[in-house]
GUZAPA-344156 format. One record per residue (C-alpha): x negated, y negated, z; residue number from 0; residue in three letters. Coordinates in pm, 1 decimal. Layout:
<pts>
> east:north:up:seq:type
> X:Y:Z:NUM:ALA
...
</pts>
This chain:
<pts>
> east:north:up:seq:type
> -4127.9:1316.5:-12873.5:0:MET
> -3841.8:1398.9:-13111.8:1:THR
> -3639.0:1533.3:-12821.2:2:THR
> -3702.5:1221.1:-12612.8:3:ARG
> -3598.0:989.4:-12897.6:4:ARG
> -3286.9:1195.1:-12950.1:5:ARG
> -3216.8:1178.3:-12578.4:6:THR
> -3253.3:801.8:-12581.1:7:ARG
> -3005.0:768.8:-12865.0:8:ARG
> -2770.5:1002.8:-12683.9:9:ARG
> -2816.5:804.2:-12362.7:10:GLY
> -2758.0:473.5:-12538.5:11:ALA
> -2435.5:597.3:-12692.3:12:ALA
> -2304.4:732.0:-12365.0:13:ARG
> -2431.5:428.2:-12175.7:14:ALA
> -2207.5:200.8:-12380.6:15:SER
> -1913.6:393.0:-12237.4:16:VAL
> -2042.8:451.4:-11886.1:17:THR
> -2140.9:87.3:-11850.6:18:ALA
> -1769.5:8.9:-11849.0:19:LEU
> -1720.3:252.9:-11565.9:20:LEU
> -2007.9:100.9:-11374.5:21:CYS
> -1837.9:-235.1:-11379.5:22:LEU
> -1534.3:-92.4:-11203.1:23:LEU
> -1654.7:-218.9:-10870.0:24:VAL
> -1496.8:-92.3:-10549.9:25:ALA
> -1433.4:-389.7:-10324.2:26:LEU
> -1458.8:-370.2:-9945.4:27:PRO
> -1139.6:-393.8:-9749.2:28:ALA
> -1252.3:-717.4:-9589.1:29:ARG
> -1303.9:-896.9:-9924.2:30:SER
> -1061.1:-1032.4:-10179.5:31:GLY
> -1328.0:-1086.3:-10445.4:32:ALA
> -1278.6:-924.2:-10782.7:33:ALA
> -1642.8:-863.5:-10880.0:34:ALA
> -2000.5:-891.1:-10755.8:35:PRO
> -2109.7:-1244.2:-10674.8:36:GLU
> -2240.3:-1453.7:-10964.8:37:PRO
> -2605.9:-1457.1:-11059.1:38:ALA
> -2837.2:-1599.4:-10794.3:39:ALA
> -3181.5:-1518.7:-10662.2:40:VAL
> -3144.8:-1205.9:-10447.9:41:PRO
> -3368.0:-1165.1:-10145.7:42:ASN
> -3444.9:-850.8:-9951.0:43:ALA
> -3562.7:-968.5:-9614.4:44:SER
> -3742.4:-762.6:-9350.4:45:PRO
> -3502.8:-555.0:-9147.0:46:GLY
> -3271.3:-425.8:-9420.2:47:HIS
> -3216.8:-58.9:-9490.4:48:TYR
> -3188.4:159.6:-9797.7:49:VAL
> -3061.2:514.6:-9806.2:50:GLY
> -2982.4:812.2:-10026.7:51:THR
> -2722.3:1084.0:-9980.5:52:PHE
> -2615.3:1379.3:-10195.7:53:ASN
> -2257.4:1404.0:-10069.8:54:ILE
> -2175.2:1749.1:-10218.2:55:TYR
> -1861.8:1589.3:-10355.8:56:GLY
> -1747.2:1837.9:-10618.4:57:ASN
> -1859.6:2188.2:-10523.3:58:ILE
> -1828.4:2111.0:-10153.3:59:GLY
> -1514.7:1893.8:-10158.5:60:HIS
> -1362.3:1944.3:-10505.5:61:ARG
> -1310.6:1572.2:-10554.0:62:GLY
> -1139.1:1510.8:-10221.5:63:ASP
> -1190.4:1155.2:-10094.6:64:ALA
> -1033.3:1218.0:-9755.2:65:GLY
> -1129.6:1141.1:-9398.4:66:ASP
> -1452.8:1340.6:-9411.6:67:TRP
> -1592.5:1035.4:-9590.4:68:ILE
> -1485.6:813.3:-9301.2:69:ARG
> -1670.3:1045.0:-9062.4:70:ASP
> -1989.6:1032.0:-9268.6:71:GLU
> -1963.0:654.4:-9302.8:72:ALA
> -1937.6:619.4:-8925.4:73:GLU
> -2256.8:824.0:-8889.0:74:ALA
> -2429.1:598.4:-9142.5:75:ILE
> -2321.5:293.1:-8941.9:76:LYS
> -2490.8:443.8:-8635.6:77:ASP
> -2827.6:420.6:-8811.9:78:VAL
> -2804.9:40.7:-8798.2:79:THR
> -2635.0:34.8:-8457.7:80:LEU
> -2294.1:-37.9:-8606.1:81:GLY
> -2403.8:-323.3:-8832.4:82:ASP
> -2329.2:-233.3:-9198.9:83:PRO
> -2469.0:-569.2:-9313.5:84:ASP
> -2819.0:-435.1:-9255.6:85:ARG
> -2782.3:-206.7:-9558.7:86:TRP
> -2935.9:-339.8:-9877.4:87:LEU
> -2805.1:-47.7:-10084.7:88:PHE
> -2726.2:323.5:-10063.5:89:ILE
> -2755.2:572.5:-10350.6:90:GLY
> -2502.3:855.9:-10366.8:91:LEU
> -2529.5:1172.0:-10576.5:92:GLN
> -2286.5:1453.7:-10666.1:93:GLU
> -2008.0:1198.1:-10651.5:94:VAL
> -1653.9:1215.3:-10780.9:95:CYS
> -1558.3:858.6:-10868.0:96:LYS
> -1301.6:792.0:-10595.6:97:THR
> -1538.7:932.6:-10333.2:98:GLN
> -1796.7:662.1:-10403.4:99:GLY
> -1523.7:400.3:-10386.1:100:GLU
> -1402.6:533.6:-10050.5:101:ARG
> -1756.8:531.4:-9910.0:102:PHE
> -1788.9:168.4:-10016.6:103:ALA
> -1465.1:67.5:-9845.7:104:ARG
> -1555.6:245.7:-9523.9:105:GLU
> -1890.2:63.1:-9510.6:106:LEU
> -1755.0:-276.0:-9619.1:107:GLY
> -1961.1:-255.7:-9937.0:108:MET
> -1901.6:-243.8:-10311.8:109:ARG
> -1986.8:32.2:-10555.8:110:SER
> -2082.5:100.2:-10914.2:111:ALA
> -2056.8:442.1:-11077.6:112:PHE
> -2208.8:622.8:-11374.9:113:VAL
> -2019.2:908.6:-11539.3:114:ASP
> -2241.5:1196.8:-11651.5:115:THR
> -1969.0:1346.6:-11868.6:116:GLY
> -1863.7:1628.4:-11635.9:117:THR
> -1529.4:1637.1:-11459.1:118:ASN
> -1480.4:1722.2:-11093.1:119:CYS
> -1252.2:2006.5:-10994.8:120:ALA
> -956.0:1767.5:-10968.7:121:ASP
> -1024.9:1618.4:-11313.2:122:GLY
> -1182.3:1285.8:-11217.1:123:GLN
> -1523.1:1170.0:-11350.8:124:PRO
> -1839.4:1301.6:-11185.9:125:TYR
> -2179.6:1135.6:-11151.9:126:GLY
> -2380.9:899.0:-10929.9:127:ASN
> -2284.8:587.3:-10736.2:128:SER
> -2470.9:296.8:-10584.2:129:ILE
> -2330.3:99.2:-10288.9:130:LEU
> -2426.6:-261.6:-10218.6:131:PHE
> -2298.8:-580.9:-10060.5:132:HIS
> -2395.2:-816.5:-10341.4:133:SER
> -2526.8:-755.2:-10692.6:134:ALA
> -2670.4:-1015.4:-10925.2:135:VAL
> -2617.8:-769.8:-11209.5:136:LYS
> -2555.1:-403.9:-11277.6:137:ILE
> -2798.7:-268.0:-11534.3:138:LEU
> -2674.3:-64.4:-11831.0:139:PRO
> -2696.8:298.4:-11711.3:140:PRO
> -2878.2:574.2:-11896.2:141:ALA
> -2864.0:946.8:-11938.9:142:LEU
> -3188.2:1129.1:-11861.7:143:LEU
> -3378.1:1364.9:-12093.6:144:PRO
> -3207.2:1701.1:-12134.4:145:ASN
> -3471.2:1901.7:-12317.7:146:LEU
> -3276.9:2220.7:-12381.3:147:ASP
> -2931.5:2064.7:-12400.4:148:GLY
> -2807.1:2287.5:-12122.8:149:ARG
> -2724.8:2253.1:-11754.2:150:GLY
> -2519.8:1932.4:-11776.3:151:GLY
> -2623.5:1571.3:-11817.4:152:GLU
> -2816.3:1371.5:-11557.0:153:ARG
> -2813.9:994.0:-11527.6:154:ALA
> -2952.5:689.9:-11347.6:155:VAL
> -2767.0:377.1:-11241.7:156:ILE
> -2931.4:58.1:-11110.8:157:CYS
> -2820.3:-278.1:-10974.7:158:ALA
> -3017.5:-589.7:-10886.4:159:VAL
> -2909.8:-632.3:-10526.9:160:VAL
> -2945.2:-875.6:-10241.6:161:ARG
> -2883.1:-851.6:-9871.8:162:ALA
> -2574.8:-1017.3:-9720.2:163:PRO
> -2647.9:-1358.0:-9567.2:164:GLY
> -2997.6:-1502.1:-9524.5:165:ASP
> -2985.8:-1678.8:-9865.1:166:PRO
> -3295.9:-1887.0:-9787.4:167:ASP
> -3534.2:-1602.6:-9709.4:168:ARG
> -3818.6:-1561.0:-9955.6:169:SER
> -3869.7:-1238.9:-10143.1:170:GLY
> -3851.7:-1094.3:-10493.5:171:PRO
> -3535.6:-946.4:-10650.2:172:PRO
> -3484.0:-579.1:-10569.7:173:VAL
> -3356.2:-329.3:-10823.8:174:THR
> -3186.6:-40.5:-10645.9:175:GLY
> -3129.6:284.0:-10837.9:176:CYS
> -2950.2:612.0:-10776.9:177:SER
> -3031.3:932.3:-10966.6:178:THR
> -3004.1:1310.7:-10951.9:179:HIS
> -3256.7:1518.0:-11147.1:180:LEU
> -3203.0:1859.7:-11305.0:181:SER
> -3203.6:2161.0:-11077.1:182:VAL
> -3372.0:2499.3:-11120.2:183:GLY
> -3711.4:2664.8:-11127.8:184:GLY
> -3719.8:2659.5:-11508.3:185:ALA
> -3647.9:2284.3:-11521.6:186:LYS
> -3983.4:2148.2:-11401.4:187:ASP
> -4077.3:2012.6:-11747.8:188:ARG
> -3736.9:1853.1:-11777.9:189:GLU
> -3766.8:1688.2:-11436.2:190:ARG
> -4110.2:1557.9:-11536.6:191:GLN
> -3961.8:1407.4:-11851.6:192:ALA
> -3687.8:1251.9:-11641.6:193:GLN
> -3922.3:1087.8:-11390.7:194:THR
> -4144.0:959.9:-11673.5:195:GLU
> -3839.0:815.8:-11846.8:196:PHE
> -3723.6:629.6:-11535.1:197:ILE
> -4067.8:503.3:-11434.1:198:HIS
> -4232.2:427.2:-11769.4:199:ASP
> -4003.7:457.9:-12070.5:200:ASP
> -3664.6:316.5:-11981.0:201:TRP
> -3604.2:-51.0:-12063.7:202:LYS
> -3250.7:-132.9:-11950.9:203:PRO
> -3258.5:-479.4:-12111.5:204:ASP
> -3433.8:-352.3:-12422.5:205:GLY
> -3758.4:-530.5:-12336.2:206:THR
> -3872.5:-481.5:-11976.6:207:HIS
> -3920.4:-156.3:-11793.6:208:LYS
> -3821.4:-117.6:-11430.4:209:LEU
> -4053.1:-299.2:-11192.2:210:GLY
> -4169.5:-567.3:-11434.5:211:ALA
> -3996.1:-847.5:-11244.2:212:ASP
> -3991.2:-722.8:-10886.9:213:GLY
> -3964.4:-418.6:-10662.9:214:PRO
> -3769.6:-111.6:-10768.7:215:VAL
> -3635.9:136.0:-10514.4:216:VAL
> -3534.2:472.8:-10657.2:217:LEU
> -3300.2:668.1:-10430.7:218:ALA
> -3208.8:1020.3:-10523.1:219:GLY
> -3198.3:1395.2:-10509.3:220:ASP
> -3498.3:1486.8:-10724.5:221:LEU
> -3466.6:1865.3:-10678.8:222:ASN
> -3842.5:1906.0:-10628.7:223:ALA
> -4072.8:1921.1:-10323.2:224:PRO
> -4332.0:1645.0:-10268.7:225:PRO
> -4622.5:1841.7:-10418.7:226:ASP
> -4438.4:1919.2:-10744.3:227:ALA
> -4614.1:1801.3:-11059.7:228:ARG
> -4299.5:1630.6:-11185.6:229:GLU
> -4328.7:1375.2:-10904.6:230:LEU
> -4689.6:1275.6:-10990.5:231:ASP
> -4586.1:959.3:-11168.4:232:ILE
> -4369.7:843.8:-10875.8:233:LEU
> -4639.5:904.5:-10614.0:234:TYR
> -4910.7:750.2:-10832.9:235:GLY
> -5000.7:390.6:-10911.9:236:GLY
> -4882.5:124.9:-10670.6:237:ASN
> -4574.4:319.8:-10567.5:238:GLY
> -4491.0:447.0:-10220.6:239:SER
> -4243.2:690.9:-10073.3:240:GLU
> -4059.2:611.0:-9751.2:241:ALA
> -4200.7:914.3:-9571.3:242:ASN
> -4559.9:809.3:-9639.0:243:GLY
> -4839.8:1026.2:-9783.2:244:PRO
> -4752.9:1312.1:-10012.1:245:ARG
> -4689.4:1639.6:-9832.5:246:GLU
> -4831.3:1963.0:-9969.6:247:THR
> -4592.4:2223.8:-9838.3:248:GLY
> -4358.3:2332.1:-9558.5:249:PRO
> -4284.5:2260.3:-9286.3:250:PRO
> -4195.1:1914.3:-9409.0:251:TYR
> -4197.8:1617.4:-9175.5:252:THR
> -3846.8:1515.3:-9274.5:253:ARG
> -3662.5:1792.8:-9457.9:254:PRO
> -3348.9:1675.5:-9636.2:255:THR
> -3192.2:2001.2:-9753.1:256:TYR
> -3032.9:2277.9:-9549.0:257:ASP
> -3301.0:2531.2:-9640.9:258:ASP
> -3576.7:2314.2:-9488.1:259:GLY
> -3710.4:2152.3:-9806.3:260:ARG
> -3761.0:1784.8:-9873.4:261:LYS
> -3596.8:1709.9:-10209.5:262:ILE
> -3439.7:1365.2:-10145.1:263:ASP
> -3654.8:1053.5:-10180.1:264:TYR
> -3686.7:677.3:-10159.3:265:LEU
> -3962.0:559.0:-10395.2:266:PHE
> -4062.4:192.8:-10429.5:267:ALA
> -4284.5:41.3:-10697.2:268:TRP
> -4325.9:-276.7:-10897.9:269:GLY
> -4581.8:-486.8:-11085.4:270:THR
> -4570.9:-776.8:-10841.3:271:ARG
> -4463.5:-603.6:-10522.0:272:SER
> -4350.7:-257.2:-10424.6:273:SER
> -4234.0:-344.9:-10075.0:274:GLY
> -4328.1:-173.6:-9752.6:275:ARG
> -4150.0:84.4:-9541.2:276:TRP
> -4100.3:-3.0:-9175.6:277:LEU
> -3935.9:309.1:-9036.3:278:GLY
> -3790.5:624.9:-9193.3:279:THR
> -3541.4:879.7:-9067.3:280:GLY
> -3318.1:1172.1:-9155.3:281:VAL
> -2968.7:1220.7:-9018.9:282:ARG
> -2811.5:1564.0:-9042.1:283:ARG
> -2461.4:1561.8:-9185.8:284:THR
> -2154.3:1772.9:-9119.0:285:VAL
> -1995.7:1768.0:-9463.4:286:HIS
> -2289.3:1812.6:-9702.4:287:SER
> -2576.3:2054.8:-9760.2:288:ASP
> -2805.8:1747.2:-9775.8:289:HIS
> -2904.7:1513.6:-9494.4:290:SER
> -2873.3:1136.9:-9515.7:291:PHE
> -3224.1:996.8:-9575.7:292:TYR
> -3297.0:632.6:-9497.9:293:TYR
> -3566.2:377.5:-9428.5:294:SER
> -3608.0:13.3:-9338.0:295:GLU
> -3760.5:-189.8:-9619.9:296:LEU
> -3946.1:-520.7:-9639.1:297:SER
> -4018.3:-688.9:-9970.1:298:THR
> -4099.6:-1036.4:-9834.2:299:GLY
> -4427.3:-1226.1:-9848.6:300:ALA
> -4727.9:-1126.5:-9640.0:301:GLU
> -4650.6:-1174.6:-9274.1:302:ARG
> -4853.7:-1303.1:-8983.9:303:ASP
> -4978.1:-1106.6:-8686.4:304:GLY
> -4662.6:-1160.6:-8485.3:305:ALA
> -4452.2:-1010.9:-8762.2:306:GLU
> -4690.1:-716.1:-8788.8:307:GLU
> -4626.4:-650.8:-8421.6:308:ALA
> -4252.3:-653.4:-8494.5:309:THR
> -4310.7:-395.9:-8768.8:310:GLU
> -4483.0:-163.2:-8524.5:311:GLU
> -4189.4:-190.5:-8287.6:312:GLY
> -3946.2:-118.6:-8567.9:313:THR
> -4133.7:196.6:-8662.0:314:GLU
> -4107.3:320.6:-8304.9:315:GLN
> -3737.4:239.6:-8295.8:316:GLU
> -3677.5:418.8:-8625.8:317:GLY
> -3866.3:724.7:-8502.0:318:ALA
> -3647.6:729.5:-8193.9:319:GLY
> -3333.4:739.7:-8406.4:320:ARG
> -3443.0:1029.8:-8626.3:321:GLU
> -3224.7:1337.0:-8612.7:322:ALA
> -3374.4:1606.2:-8832.7:323:THR
> -3201.7:1891.9:-8651.7:324:GLY
</pts>
């Protein structure tokens, strides 16, 4: 408990700095706006996608934000048949700051970034990014528990997002988050502390924990397989993972890492609504050791039979687009 309190104080101190970085929003090339749109009720309607991607930006690319990002962005566009407006948000991990900004421009989106205090090989800040079209607000970021003080800091960044267009559709606000947990066989207790912090302990506004006011979607590289104890809290309760029921070992239905493991996730939960997954896929990538993991998400009200039939068709379509390699 002493370590967790110390971690919170450490996270709060760093968050006051990284929050400034998060507000440096990368604007899409097609927009002249200077910041996310002003506060309004965000709605995630059926038919919008979320995704997560560890881009291998420092070790693999040493901070380079070159045309390899354009290539990966084009592959991401293919998931939604060339329509980037169908993306609600995308979480990126292992990001050098300008790389997240380039991804945002290529997809016609905006970005927010959290600095974990480590520099990339070319000297620029390193951390996690979240891409979105419109954000009601960007939550103050936080560093995650680091029990032994070694192995580098880990962080989480969240934004309350809405889909482009469709302002009249009903649905609760969606908080999209991007995170990257500690890596290593000796870090299972630390990863457990990190998932518990995100799910139960963290109160970005000082009062409410994530999920109190609407669905949360956590996108990230969690560095643990589905049956790992540190993921118990995310699989439990009213939460759901995009791939469905918890898997207990290889071969995994949708592996996300080059060695055949599933370690990247999309978890949804919330007191009022956790949303539902309509179709999930994995797209192998050329420039990273992780695959791009995505799913179609609905957080709207209960639908009638005709809409349920549409959901079934969407699942079949999503399955047809999977490319697990």
